[in-house]
C-alpha positions in Angstrom: 3.8 -4.5 -20.7 2.6 -4.9 -24.6 1.0 -2.0 -26.3 -1.2 -1.9 -29.3 -2.8 0.4 -31.7 -6.2 0.8 -31.6 -8.8 2.4 -33.6 -12.0 4.2 -31.8 -14.9 5.2 -33.9 -18.4 6.6 -32.9 -21.1 5.2 -35.1 -24.2 7.0 -36.5 -26.4 5.9 -33.5 -24.2 7.5 -30.9 -22.3 4.1 -29.8 -18.4 3.6 -29.7 -16.5 0.8 -31.0 -12.6 0.3 -30.6 -10.6 -2.3 -32.1 -6.9 -3.0 -32.5 -4.7 -2.9 -35.8 -2.1 -5.2 -35.1 -2.8 -7.7 -34.1 -6.3 -7.7 -35.1 -7.7 -9.8 -32.3 -10.0 -8.1 -29.9 -12.7 -5.4 -30.2 -14.8 -3.3 -27.9 -18.0 -1.4 -27.6 -19.6 0.7 -25.1 -22.0 3.9 -25.1 -19.0 5.8 -24.4 -15.6 6.0 -26.1 -14.3 5.5 -22.5 -16.8 2.4 -22.3 -15.8 0.9 -25.7 -11.8 1.3 -24.7 -12.7 -0.2 -21.2 -14.3 -2.9 -22.9 -11.3 -3.6 -25.6 -8.5 -3.4 -22.7 -10.6 -6.4 -20.9 -10.7 -8.2 -24.0 -7.0 -7.9 -24.6 -6.5 -8.6 -21.2 -8.0 -12.0 -21.7 -6.4 -12.7 -24.6 -2.8 -11.7 -23.4 -3.4 -14.2 -20.5 -4.3 -16.7 -22.5 -1.4 -16.4 -24.7 0.9 -16.4 -21.3 -1.3 -19.5 -20.1 -0.5 -21.1 -23.6 3.0 -20.3 -23.7 2.4 -18.7 -27.0 4.3 -15.4 -28.2 2.6 -12.2 -28.3 3.1 -10.8 -31.5 4.8 -7.1 -31.7 2.3 -4.3 -31.5 2.2 -0.8 -32.5 2.1 2.1 -30.1 0.0 5.2 -31.0 
């Protein structure tokens, strides 16, 4: 299973965002930190499935 570094930030309005650092292909948002991470994970799962279905190599990620 691939692991990627994610940055999680809270905005001034209280909402949360999460995004991958490398590769920079996915973002997630939510009203809580957990919701933003869940949204990011769903986006990453979709992307990883696409990469698999199209026989493309998944770039190496970094672990945090």
